C-alpha positions in Angstrom: -18.1 30.3 27.7 -19.9 31.7 24.6 -17.2 33.7 23.4 -15.0 30.7 23.6 -17.3 28.6 21.6 -17.6 31.6 19.0 -14.0 32.2 18.6 -13.4 28.2 18.0 -16.1 28.0 15.4 -14.6 31.1 13.5 -11.1 29.5 13.9 -12.7 26.3 12.3 -14.8 28.3 9.6 -11.7 30.2 8.3 -9.7 27.1 8.3 -12.6 25.8 6.2 -12.7 28.5 4.0 -8.8 28.4 3.0 -9.1 25.0 2.5 -12.0 25.8 -0.2 -10.1 28.7 -2.0 -7.1 26.1 -2.4 -9.6 23.9 -4.4 -11.3 26.7 -6.4 -7.7 28.1 -7.4 -6.0 24.8 -8.8 -7.1 22.5 -11.7 -5.6 19.2 -12.1 -4.5 18.7 -15.5 -4.7 14.9 -16.5 -1.7 14.7 -18.8 0.6 15.8 -16.0 -0.2 12.6 -13.6 2.0 10.4 -15.5 4.9 12.6 -15.8 4.5 13.2 -11.9 4.4 9.3 -11.4 7.8 9.2 -13.7 9.1 11.9 -11.5 8.6 10.2 -8.1 9.8 6.9 -9.2 13.0 8.4 -10.6 13.5 10.7 -7.4 13.1 7.1 -5.8 15.7 5.7 -8.1 13.3 2.8 -9.0 13.3 1.4 -12.5 10.5 0.7 -14.1 10.9 -3.0 -13.7 11.5 -2.4 -9.8 8.1 -0.1 -9.7 6.8 -3.0 -11.5 7.8 -5.5 -9.1 6.8 -3.4 -6.1 3.3 -2.8 -7.3 2.3 -6.3 -9.1 1.5 -4.2 -12.4 3.6 -5.1 -15.5 6.4 -3.1 -16.8 4.4 -2.4 -20.2 1.7 -1.1 -18.1 3.3 1.2 -16.0 5.0 2.5 -18.9 1.9 3.4 -20.7 0.5 5.0 -17.5 3.4 7.6 -17.3 3.2 8.1 -20.9 -0.6 8.7 -21.3 -2.4 11.9 -21.1 -5.4 10.3 -19.1 -5.5 9.6 -15.8 -5.0 6.0 -14.8 -7.9 4.1 -12.3 -8.3 5.4 -8.7 -7.0 2.1 -7.4 -4.0 1.9 -9.7 -2.8 5.4 -8.5 -3.5 4.5 -4.7 -1.1 1.4 -5.2 1.6 3.3 -6.9 1.5 6.2 -5.0 2.2 4.1 -1.8 5.2 2.4 -3.4 6.7 5.6 -4.1 6.1 6.7 -0.6 3.8 9.5 -1.6 0.0 10.1 -1.4 -2.6 10.4 -4.2 -2.9 13.7 -3.6 0.6 14.4 -4.2 0.5 12.1 -7.5 -2.5 14.9 -8.7 -0.6 17.5 -7.9 -2.9 18.9 -5.3 -1.2 20.9 -2.4 -2.4 19.4 1.2 -3.7 21.4 4.2 -2.0 21.6 7.6 -5.3 20.7 9.2 -7.1 17.8 11.0 -10.2 18.7 9.0 -11.1 20.1 5.2 -14.3 21.0 3.5 -14.7 20.4 -0.1 -18.2 21.5 -1.5 -20.4 19.9 -4.0 -19.0 22.4 -6.9 -15.9 22.4 -6.0 -14.8 18.6 -6.6 -11.5 17.8 -8.7 -13.2 16.0 -11.9 -10.4 13.6 -13.5 -10.6 11.1 -16.4 -13.3 13.8 -18.0 -14.4 11.5 -20.8 -13.5 8.3 -19.3 -11.9 7.2 -23.1 -9.0 5.1 -21.7 -10.0 3.5 -18.4 -13.5 3.3 -18.6 -14.7 6.0 -16.1 -14.6 9.3 -14.7 -13.9 10.2 -11.2 -14.0 13.2 -8.9 -11.8 13.4 -5.6 -13.5 14.1 -2.5 -10.9 14.7 0.0 -7.8 15.4 -1.8 -6.4 18.3 0.5 -6.6 16.1 3.6 -2.8 15.0 4.4 -1.7 11.6 5.0 -4.8 9.7 4.4 -5.4 6.2 4.8 -8.7 6.5 2.5 -9.0 7.8 -0.7 -12.7 8.3 -1.3 -14.0 9.2 -4.9 -17.3 9.4 -7.1 -16.9 7.3 -9.9 -19.3 8.0 -12.9 -19.3 5.0 -15.8 -21.0 5.6 -19.3 -23.8 3.3 -19.5 -22.1 1.1 -22.5 -18.8 2.1 -22.9 -16.9 1.5 -19.8 -13.5 -0.4 -20.0 -13.7 -3.8 -18.5 -10.7 -3.8 -16.5 -9.9 -6.3 -13.8 -8.3 -4.8 -10.5 -6.3 -6.6 -7.8 -4.5 -4.7 -5.0 -3.6 -4.9 -1.4 -6.3 -3.3 1.0 -9.9 -2.8 1.1 -12.7 -1.0 -0.9 -16.2 -0.1 0.1 -18.3 0.9 -2.9 -21.8 2.4 -2.8 -24.5 2.7 -6.1 -25.5 6.2 -6.0 -27.1 6.0 -9.4 -27.9 3.0 -11.8 -27.1 -1.0 -11.8 -23.8 -2.7 -11.4 -22.5 -6.1 -12.2 -20.0 -6.9 -9.9 -17.9 -9.7 -10.3 -15.5 -10.7 -7.1 -13.2 -13.6 -7.5 -15.7 -16.5 -8.9 -18.7 -14.6 -7.4 -21.1 -12.4 -9.1 -23.1 -9.8 -7.5 -25.9 -7.8 -9.0 -25.9 -4.1 -7.4 -28.6 -1.6 -7.6 -29.0 2.1 -6.3 -28.6 2.0 -2.7 -26.7 -0.9 -2.3 -23.3 -1.0 -0.7 -20.6 -3.7 -0.5 -17.1 -3.8 1.5 -14.5 -6.1 0.5 -10.8 -7.4 0.3 -9.4 -5.7 -2.8 -6.5 -8.3 -2.9 -9.2 -10.6 -4.4 -9.7 -9.7 -8.2 -12.7 -7.7 -9.0 -14.3 -5.8 -11.8 -17.7 -3.8 -11.7 -19.6 -3.0 -15.1 -22.6 -1.1 -15.7 -25.8 -2.8 -16.3 -29.0 -1.5 -18.1 -29.7 1.9 -19.8 -29.0 3.9 -16.6 -25.6 5.8 -16.0 -23.9 4.3 -13.3 -22.5 6.2 -10.6 -21.3 5.0 -7.3 -19.1 6.5 -4.2 -16.2 4.2 -3.5 -13.6 4.5 -0.5 -10.2 2.8 -1.0 -7.8 2.0 2.0 -4.6 0.3 0.5 -2.4 1.2 3.6 -0.5 4.2 5.0 1.8 5.8 2.4 5.3 4.0 2.8 7.3 7.3 2.9 7.6 11.2 2.6 4.6 13.1 1.2 5.9 16.0 -0.7 8.9 16.4 -3.2 10.9 18.1 -0.5 11.0 15.5 2.0 11.8 12.9 -0.9 14.8 15.2 -1.6 15.8 15.2 2.1 15.6 11.7 2.4 17.9 10.8 -0.7 20.1 13.6 0.5 20.5 11.6 4.0 21.5 8.6 2.0 24.5 9.9 0.5 
């Protein structure tokens, strides 16, 4: 019995190490994210207006996202990815694993929107390699006084946990003050915005659920799907 447990533990460790090696050997390039969104949009034969109608974002905003050299907000990525039939990990250019568990060490997180200049915060992906996720976990870091005040509203649910600092959170017509250790869970279909409050930098853990991806999760599967329609 001990030998069986030992082999099982060894296999699990090997799988986790393989996942960690994948993370360490590939860096995410922000400038490629918009190009990748455009690539999958065209693969789906969507015009900008058609994708705008599906996501609820304006045609002009989506055009800006595709042309930008900066990563858009995580909630935006989640909505766009879902309508394109792919996962956020695919949009970010991450290779997914073929396992039911993946370990991401603290020093292995993928950092995106490094300087938070365009959309107001930097974010770190916590579980990119996991395939076909229903939830997208990130750590967001806001500059203390330069956060871009953008209101978000999209299908799904979110959980937000304050790791550091204070946040003024507006949800519909309600306004809440959140401090370190506070946690909120909400319907993200209601307009919401969170901004730093006070002098201390703000850092939060956020988990986004926007529903299961509507289609295949990699480019080869998309090609196969399109070929089948012809």
